[in-house]
C-alpha positions in Angstrom: -22.2 82.2 49.5 -22.7 78.6 50.5 -20.4 77.3 53.2 -21.2 73.6 52.5 -20.3 71.3 49.7 -23.7 69.7 49.8 -25.8 70.3 46.6 -29.3 71.5 46.9 -30.3 68.9 44.3 -31.2 69.5 40.7 -33.5 72.4 41.4 -30.5 74.7 41.9 -29.2 74.1 38.4 -32.7 74.3 36.9 -33.2 77.7 38.7 -29.9 78.9 37.3 -30.9 77.9 33.8 -34.1 80.0 34.1 -32.2 83.0 35.4 -29.6 82.7 32.6 -32.3 82.4 29.9 -34.3 85.3 31.4 -31.2 87.5 31.4 -30.9 87.4 27.6 -34.6 87.4 26.8 -36.8 85.3 24.6 -35.7 87.3 21.5 -32.3 85.5 21.5 -32.0 83.7 18.2 -30.6 80.1 18.1 -29.0 79.1 14.8 -29.9 75.5 13.8 -26.3 74.5 13.8 -26.1 75.2 17.5 -29.1 73.1 18.3 -27.9 69.9 16.7 -25.1 69.0 19.1 -27.1 68.7 22.2 -30.4 67.6 20.8 -29.0 64.3 19.6 -27.8 63.2 23.0 -29.3 60.8 25.6 -29.9 61.6 29.3 -27.1 61.7 31.8 -28.0 58.5 33.7 -24.9 57.0 35.3 -25.8 53.6 36.7 -22.7 52.1 35.0 -20.5 54.8 36.6 -22.1 54.0 40.0 -21.5 50.2 39.5 -17.9 50.8 38.4 -17.2 53.1 41.4 -18.9 50.7 43.7 -16.8 47.8 42.4 -13.7 49.9 43.0 -14.8 50.9 46.5 -15.3 47.3 47.4 -11.7 46.4 46.5 -10.3 48.9 49.1 -9.1 47.8 52.5 -10.3 49.7 55.6 -6.9 51.5 55.7 -7.1 52.5 52.1 -10.6 53.8 52.5 -9.3 56.3 55.0 -7.2 57.8 52.2 -9.4 57.1 49.1 -12.8 58.1 50.5 -13.6 61.5 51.9 -16.9 62.9 53.2 -19.0 64.5 50.5 -19.0 67.8 52.5 -15.2 67.8 52.9 -13.8 71.1 51.6 -11.1 69.1 49.8 -13.8 68.2 47.2 -13.3 71.7 45.7 -9.5 71.7 45.9 -8.1 70.8 42.5 -4.9 71.4 40.5 -2.9 70.1 37.6 0.6 71.0 38.6 3.1 68.3 39.7 2.8 67.8 43.5 4.6 65.6 46.0 1.2 64.3 47.2 -2.5 64.8 46.6 -5.8 63.9 48.1 -6.9 60.4 47.4 -5.3 57.1 46.6 -2.6 57.0 43.8 -2.5 54.3 41.2 1.0 53.4 42.4 -0.3 52.4 45.9 -3.0 50.1 44.4 -2.9 46.4 43.8 -3.2 45.3 40.1 -6.8 44.4 40.6 -7.5 47.8 42.3 -5.8 49.6 39.5 -7.9 47.8 37.0 -11.1 48.7 38.9 -10.0 52.3 39.2 -9.3 52.6 35.4 -12.6 51.0 34.7 -14.4 54.0 36.3 -12.8 56.2 33.7 -14.5 54.2 30.9 -17.9 55.0 32.4 -17.5 58.7 33.2 -15.8 59.7 30.0 -16.3 59.1 26.3 -14.1 56.6 24.5 -12.0 59.6 23.3 -11.9 61.1 26.8 -10.8 57.8 28.3 -8.0 57.4 25.7 -6.8 61.0 26.3 -6.8 60.5 30.0 -4.7 57.4 30.1 -2.3 58.9 27.5 -1.8 62.0 29.7 -0.8 59.5 32.4 1.6 57.7 30.0 3.1 61.1 28.9 4.7 61.4 32.4 7.1 58.6 31.2 7.9 60.8 28.2 8.7 63.7 30.4 10.9 61.5 32.5 12.9 60.4 29.4 13.3 64.0 28.3 14.2 65.4 31.8 16.4 62.5 33.0 16.4 60.1 36.0 16.8 62.9 38.6 13.1 63.7 38.0 11.9 60.1 38.6 9.9 61.1 41.7 8.3 64.0 40.0 7.6 62.3 36.7 5.8 59.1 37.8 3.1 57.8 35.4 1.4 56.0 38.3 1.1 59.2 40.4 -2.5 59.8 39.6 -5.0 60.0 42.4 -8.5 58.7 42.7 -10.8 60.2 45.3 -14.4 59.3 46.2 -16.5 61.8 48.1 -19.0 59.7 50.0 -19.8 56.1 49.2 -21.1 55.5 45.6 -24.8 55.5 45.7 -27.9 55.7 43.5 -29.9 57.6 46.0 -27.7 60.2 47.7 -25.0 62.6 46.5 -21.4 61.5 46.0 -18.4 62.7 44.0 -15.3 61.6 42.2 -12.1 63.2 41.2 -9.1 61.9 39.2 -6.1 64.1 39.3 -2.4 64.3 38.7 0.0 66.3 36.5 -1.9 67.7 33.6 -5.2 66.1 34.6 -8.1 67.1 36.8 -11.5 65.7 36.1 -14.3 66.1 38.7 -17.8 64.7 38.8 -20.8 65.2 41.1 -23.6 62.6 41.2 -27.1 62.6 42.7 -30.0 60.3 42.4 -28.6 58.4 39.5 -27.6 61.5 37.5 -24.2 63.1 36.9 -25.2 66.7 37.8 -21.8 68.3 37.3 -18.6 67.5 35.5 -16.3 70.4 36.1 -13.6 71.6 36.4 -12.5 69.6 33.4 -8.8 70.1 32.8 -6.5 68.4 30.3 -2.9 69.4 29.6 0.0 68.0 27.7 3.8 68.5 27.5 5.2 68.2 24.9 2.1 69.3 23.0 3.7 68.0 19.8 6.2 65.2 19.9 9.5 65.8 18.1 10.5 62.1 18.0 9.0 58.6 18.7 8.6 57.4 22.2 7.7 54.1 23.9 6.2 54.2 27.4 4.7 51.8 30.0 1.0 51.3 29.5 -0.9 52.5 32.6 -3.8 50.3 31.7 -1.9 47.0 31.4 0.8 45.7 33.7 3.9 45.0 31.7 2.4 46.6 28.6 3.9 49.4 26.5 2.5 52.1 24.3 4.2 53.7 21.3 3.7 57.4 20.5 4.9 58.6 17.1 6.7 61.7 16.1 4.2 64.5 15.3 1.5 63.3 17.7 -0.4 66.2 19.2 -2.6 65.1 22.1 -4.7 68.2 22.2 -4.8 68.9 18.5 -8.6 68.6 18.2 -9.2 71.6 20.5 -6.2 73.7 19.3 -6.9 73.2 15.6 -10.6 74.0 16.0 -9.6 77.3 17.6 -7.3 78.1 14.7 -10.0 77.2 12.1 -12.3 79.8 13.5 -9.5 82.4 13.8 -8.4 81.9 10.2 -12.0 82.4 8.9 -12.4 85.9 10.4 -12.2 89.0 8.4 -9.9 91.9 9.3 -12.8 93.7 11.0 -13.7 90.5 12.9 -10.1 89.9 13.9 -10.0 93.3 15.4 -12.9 92.4 17.6 -11.7 88.8 18.5 -8.1 89.6 19.4 -8.3 91.4 22.7 -4.6 91.2 23.7 -1.5 90.9 21.5 0.3 89.3 24.4 -0.4 85.7 25.3 -1.1 85.1 29.0 1.2 82.6 30.7 -1.7 80.2 31.7 -5.4 79.7 32.0 -7.4 81.8 34.4 -8.2 80.8 38.0 -6.0 77.7 38.0 -6.7 75.7 41.2 -9.4 78.1 42.4 -12.7 76.4 43.5 -14.8 78.5 41.2 -14.3 80.6 38.1 -14.9 84.3 38.4 -17.8 86.2 36.9 -15.5 87.9 34.4 -16.5 90.2 31.6 -16.6 88.6 28.2 -14.0 89.5 25.6 -13.7 89.1 21.9 -16.3 88.8 19.2 -19.9 87.8 19.8 -21.4 84.7 18.1 -24.1 87.0 16.6 -21.3 88.8 14.6 -20.3 85.6 12.9 -21.7 84.3 9.7 -23.3 80.8 9.6 -20.1 79.1 8.4 -18.1 80.7 11.2 -20.8 79.8 13.7 -20.3 76.2 12.7 -16.6 76.6 13.4 -17.4 78.0 16.8 -19.6 75.1 17.7 -16.9 72.8 16.5 -14.6 74.2 19.3 -17.3 73.4 21.8 -17.7 70.0 20.3 -13.9 69.4 20.5 -13.9 70.2 24.3 -17.1 68.2 24.9 -15.9 65.2 23.0 -14.1 63.9 26.1 -17.4 63.6 28.0 -20.3 61.3 27.8 -23.4 61.9 25.6 -25.4 62.8 28.7 -22.9 65.4 29.8 -22.9 67.0 26.4 -26.6 67.2 26.4 -26.6 68.8 29.9 -24.1 71.4 28.7 -25.7 72.2 25.4 -29.2 72.5 26.9 -27.9 75.1 29.3 -26.0 76.9 26.5 -29.1 77.0 24.2 -31.4 78.1 27.0 -29.1 81.0 28.0 -28.8 82.1 24.4 -26.1 81.1 22.0 -25.8 84.7 20.7 -24.4 85.6 24.1 -21.3 83.5 23.5 -18.0 85.3 22.8 -14.8 84.1 21.2 -11.6 85.9 22.4 -8.0 85.4 21.3 -4.7 86.6 22.8 -1.1 86.2 21.6 0.2 85.2 18.2 -2.0 83.9 15.4 0.3 81.1 14.2 0.4 77.6 15.6 4.1 77.8 16.5 3.7 81.0 18.4 2.4 81.5 22.0 -1.4 81.7 21.8 -4.5 81.6 24.0 -8.2 81.5 23.3 -11.3 81.5 25.4 -15.0 81.0 24.6 -17.4 82.3 27.2 -21.2 82.3 27.6 -23.6 82.8 30.5 -23.2 79.1 31.6 -19.6 78.1 30.7 -16.1 79.2 29.9 -13.5 77.2 28.0 -9.8 78.1 27.5 -6.8 76.8 25.8 -3.3 78.2 26.5 -0.1 77.2 24.6 2.5 79.4 26.2 5.1 77.4 28.0 8.2 75.6 26.7 8.6 71.9 26.5 11.6 70.2 28.2 13.8 70.8 25.3 13.2 74.6 25.3 10.7 74.8 22.4 8.2 77.6 23.1 4.5 77.1 22.7 4.7 73.3 23.0 3.0 72.8 26.3 -0.8 73.1 26.4 -3.3 73.7 29.2 -7.1 73.4 28.4 -10.1 73.7 30.6 -13.9 73.8 30.6 -15.6 75.4 33.6 -19.2 75.9 34.7 -20.3 79.5 35.0 -23.3 78.4 37.1 -20.8 76.9 39.5 -18.3 74.0 39.5 -18.9 71.0 41.7 -22.6 71.8 41.5 -22.0 74.7 43.9 -22.9 78.3 43.2 -20.3 81.0 42.4 -20.2 83.6 45.2 -21.4 87.1 44.3 -18.7 89.8 44.6 
């Protein structure tokens, strides 16, 4: 087990790719549909992310840098969570000037896809929805400006540095080295209410004095959730018996807040037991989760998945098989695990209207290896 947060550069990830591919053997068959997603993407260069982070860094006062910038080796780099907290590492948007807030938000546009950026700022705005539903006594807890930006090391094109953006229902984490984003996990997005029961108007986190309207029926994580149901609905009785590994829905995703995922046994049905149409639906779930990330990140992830062997991926389901019921699914391969859990109630008491979703790196989050047990 490593006791440092310093990456051993890109060679560690390359070595893990070789090990993963060797474990499944060269006989693993890749379906053409699985190849397409990653092969169309560009490399993961991040000069624009570096420039945006550098611009933000330069707006900070010496006092703010003590809060907003930690050492790259600081153990806090691997401390993450999505629950409401009184305070967190980093500098919150509420303690920034307007120009600093604009610079911080600009970083999001460079490290996420347009869809991922939109989702992230909407998750922030949703805190104002929770405040409206829960009442003014929750004002301190439900603050849409209570999202924290942390740099780990000074942004650089030559040495390693990191970034995290975190608050309620959001934790996105990035590791950079030599002009490349070498890790982008843990990637967590959550939403409450998962489906809006009425219209709302909230402040706009991206524009001082601006407002955003959210219409009744909006489902912020619908892309991922619906993709999971599409695959589930396509399964035969025999396949369902393989895919559904537990009739009870767990109350949350696995390993919430833990620095690394565990090397857990796969559950559910193997990709090799799906027909070609179902395999397309499986890749559509990966695509939905990946759609929040840049093209370069998608290519990194899909290259690892393809090299390790797509037929080693498993789709598992727990809980009810209808959208309004409590449900959970996970997809796991040698190099990744993704999960979606819709178990909790919304503020008005409606069950299964509060979603948590995550993508984790089974070669190690934060570009650090998972310790052997």
